[in-house]
N, C-alpha and C positions, 0 to 999 in steps of 0.2 A: 504495501501501499503506501503510494505517495504524500506525503504532508503537501497543500498548496499555502501558501498566503498573500495572501492581496492586502494592498494598500488603493482602502475605497477613500467615498469622498458620498454623501451625503446631505439633504434639506430635509430638515426639520423644524416642526410645528408646534408648538404649548400651549398650555393654560395653564397658567397658576395665582394663587388666593395672595395674596399679600398685603398685612393686617401695616398704618403707616398712619402719620398723623394730617396728611395731606400727596395729593397727588403727584408733587415732584419730590417727596419724600419713598414713593414707593417706590418711582421713577430710578433712583438712586440706586436703590436695593436691590432692581432687579436687573443691575446693568451690572453693579460690582461682584453682583453671584459668579460665584465658580462653575462650570458647568456641570461640574458633579453634581451641587447642590442644587443646580437647576432643574436638571434630570430628575432627580429621587426627591421636586416638591414639583414635579407638571404630569400632566398629563400630558402623553404627548405623540404624536406621529411621524411618519413619514407617507407622502402617495408614490412613492418609490420612482416614481417617471424619470426622475434626477441622480439616480443612486449609479454611482460611474465607478470603474476601474480604475485605478492613476496607474499599479504596478502588481506584477502579479510573479511570485517564486513558484515555482514548478517542479521540488527536487533539483540536487545539484549539478544539475545538464542545462536547465533553463531557470535560470536566474535574473530576473530583476527585468522580463518583460512590460514593456511599454502594453498603453493598452491593445493596441494595433495587433502589435505582435504576439498576445495572448488571443486576442477575435480569428486570429492567422492560425494560430496551432492549436487553440482548443478542442478542436476535435482529434487532434492526431495524440493528446499524452491521455 
């Protein structure tokens, strides 16, 4: 069995509720949250239409394939 490693990119969207004194404070809290905290405290999703493979490694003979190389070789791996 071969281990495949992907470097990917996706656009996600979410909803979070923040308690604050005013809207400016709430926005500041949101914008200063780490990604981990944001994901842990939000309901989130992705429409998956923007998910892209940036690079792929497919074993020791096919390392750091870019998106185009992966698409050409994926059926042969």
